[in-house]
N, C-alpha and C positions, 0 to 999 in steps of 0.2 A: 661329563667330568670323569677322569680316571679314578678308579677306586684304590689301586695299588701301583707302585712302581719300584724299580730297583735303583739303589745308589750305593756305591762303594761296597758292594756285596751284601748290603742290607735291604730287606724287603720292607717297604714303608707303605702306609696307607694315608689317604686323604679323606678327612671327615668334615662335612660342612657344619659350622657352628652358628652362622648367622647369614641371612639372605634378604633380598628385597631392600638393599641399602642404596645410597646414592653417593658415589665417589668417596669411598672410605680413604682417609688420608693418613691417619696415624693410629697406632696401637700402643697402649701402655697399661701396666698393671699397678693396682694400688697395694698398700702394705698387707691388706687382707687376702690378696691373691685374686681379686676380681679384675676382669678385663674391661677396659674402657676404650672407646674409639671416637674419632672425629669424622664427620662427613662434611664435605666442602661447602654445602649450602648453609652451614651454621649450626649443626646439631652435635651435641656431646652426649654420649650414651654409655651406660654401664650395661654390659652384656646381660640380656634378660630383663632389663629395666626399661623405663620410659625415657625417651630423649629429652634433653634440655636445649632450648634455643639460646645461643650465646648472643647477647645483645651487642649490636654494632657491627656484626659481620655483614659484608657485602660481597657476594660471589660475583666475580667478573673475570672472564677468561680463565687463567690459571690461578687466580686469587680466590680467597674465601677463608673458611676455617681450615687451618693447615696443621701445624705441629702440635703435639701434646706430650707433656711429661708430668709425672707424679713423683713427688719427693717422699722421703721416708716418714714424713708426718702426714702423708695423704693429701697434701695440697696440690692442686692442679694448676698447671701452667700451659697456656696456649699461645700460638702465634696466629694472627688472622689479618685479613685485609679489611680495613675500615673505609669510610667514605673518601678519605684523602690520603691515606698512608697505610703501610703495614705496621703492626705493633706487636709487642710481646707483653702479655699480661698475666698476673696471678689472679685466679678466681677465688674470691673470699667466701666463707661459709654463708654469709647473709645475701649472696647473689651479686654483690658488687664486684668491681674489678679494680685491681691496683696495677696501673700501667708501669711496667718496668722499663721498656724501651719504646719510644715513639719516633715519628719522623723518618721512618724507613720508606723510601720512595717506592710506590707501587706502580704496576703496569699490567697490561693484559697477559704478559708473559714474564718469565724470569723473576719470580717473587721469592725464591728460596723457600723458607718456611719450616725447615726441620729443626726440632729442639732435641737436645740430649744432655742429661746430667753426666758430668765427669765423675771419676772415683772420689774426688775431694768435695763433691757437692756443688761445684760450680755448674751453672747452666750455660750451655752453648747454643747459639742460634745461627742459622744460615740465612743470608740475605742475597737475593739475586741482583744482577746488574740493571734490572728494570728496563731491559732493551736499550740501555745507554752504556755501552762498553767502557766509555771513558771514566765512569764512576768507580770501576773496580780497583784501579791503582790509586785513586784520589784519596789522600789522607784526610781530606775534609768531608768525605762522604762515608756513611755506614753501609752503603750498597756494595755488592760484590765482595762481601766479607764473611768470615765466621766471627761472631761476636762472643766475648766472654762476659757473663752477666752474674752479678751477685744477686741471688734469688730473694734476699731480704731487702736490700736498699735499691736495687735496680741499677747500681753503678755498673757501667759497662766499658769495655775496651775492645780494641781490634785484636783478635788472636791471630788471624791470617787474612791475607788480602789477595787481589788478583784472581778472583773467582768469577765465573760466568753465571752458574746456577747450580750450587751444591744442593743435592736432593736427599742425601743420606749421610748420617753420622753414626759411628758406632765405635765402642771401645773394646779392645781385646782384654782378657783377664789380666794380663800383665801391664795394662795401661796404654798400649799402643792405640793411637787415635786415627781412625780410618774414615774416609769420605768418598762418596760417589758424586760425580759432577758431569753435567751435560756439556758436550762440546758443540761447535757450530756445524750442524749437519754432518756429524761424525766427530772423531777424535774425543769420544767420551773417555773419562778418566776415573781410575781409582787412585786416591792419593793417601799418603801417610802424612798427617798434619803435625806440626809442632809450632810453638810460639814464634811468631815472626815469619812463618811460611808465606811465600809469594808464589801463587799459581801461574803468574805470567800473563794472564788475560788482560787486555786483548792482543798482546803481542805474540803469544804462543798458545798452543793447545795441544793436547795429545802427549803430554810430558809427565804422565803419572807413573806409578809403579806397575799399573796394568792399563793398557789403552785399547780402544775399540775404533779403528779407522772408519768402519761402518757403524752408524749409530745403533745402540741398543736402548738408549734412554733409561739408564738404570736409576733406581729410586732408593727407598728405604733399605737399611742394612742392619745386620746384627752379626756378631761373632759368637759362634756356638760354644758355650761352656758347660752345657748340661750333661747329664749322664744317661738320658733316655736313648740317645742315638750316638753311641760311642764312636762310630766311624766318622762323625762330623765334628768331633771335638777339635777346636782351634781353627775351624774353617770360617771364612767370611761368607755369609749368605746375603744376597741382595736380589730385589725384584727388578724386572725390566718392563718398561712400558711398550716401547716400540718392539722390543725383542720378545714380548709376551712369554716370559719364562721366569723361573727361579734359577739363579746361578750360585755355584759354590766354588770359591777360590781356596786353594791350599797354599801354605807357605813353608819355607824351610826355616832353620833355626836363626838365620840372619834376617828373616822377614821378606825375602824375595818370593814372588809368586812362582809356584812349581806346577800348578795345574788348575784346570777349570772344568767343571761339570755343568752341563746345561740340562735342567730338570723341568719336567711338566711343560715342555715347549708347546705353545698353542692351546694348552688344555684349560687354562684359567683366564686367558686373555691378558689384559694389561695388569701388571702386578705393581701396586703402589708402596706397600710396606711389608716388612718381614720383622718378626720379633720372636724372641724365645720366652716361653712362659715359665712360671715357677715350677710347673710340672715337668719341665724339660722338653716338652713338645715345641714344635715350630709353628707359628701362626702367620698366615699370609692373607693380605687384604687386596682385593681387586679394585680396579679403577676404570671399569668399562663404560661408565656413564659420564665420563669427564669431557665428552664432546669429541673425542678422538678414537673411541673404541666402538665395538659392535656388541652391544649388550645382548646376552642370552636371557632366557627365562630364568628368573631368580637373581640376576645381577642387581647390584654388586653384592659380593659375598666376603665372608671371613671363613677360612678353612684351617683345619688343624692337621699337622703332619706328625705322625708317630709310628712306631714299629707296628707292622701288620701282625695279627695273631697267627 
């Protein structure tokens, strides 16, 4: 693993904060500033603490324990693959689960799985097409969509449709809603989402604000708004699985992509999630044990990116 690297004129360092994990899928912070993460076999862990097995999770193919979000009250929300479906649940203090959304068709591939709270406290969830492209435009199906969910009642609606397999959701400080999506053996997309957005799948692909004709398989994303790495402010950061790198996109005042920087190429392997911590550092989770990577000693890992001394 590299110890330091350069980006936008800044010298940054990579520090390992956790190792010997299995397919880390999502990173999230609680209100006290503690880092929590999910591992696809079904474990939820607070960094430095003991893992908790989430009841009902069945890891199969790309499915298992996937997205994680924590609200301002410290309540945890997860999305996971169960015996017959994918579901979004709220984890209660007594260990029980309140199911918010159920009946999301599951498959060995294309399960979506990313959760993200919007600025107004609404929970958003991505669902894949479950290898059935015809579900994405179907108004009678919740697959191939981004869902808008009330975290209290579980009442949900379709926010956007026509998706193949959205893997990353992130909000810019001004409220712009960005997503990363896998295309069919190429034509991976970065999209700017809005209510009623139609991604066009399966009729079209590769029609985002940034497209990748050769697949990079991008995953979790974050827009950097911290102060620790000033050169990255306003940049969209996302991991790539097939591309085995951290990517940084820059935008102009109109929101058009103006540049891309490929960072840590091949150094960490498959990168599943990227998140900005309350300390302003960037945290990156690897996914080398997901069945498609080549695990090194110590994988999977969570690393911290910060200015080098």
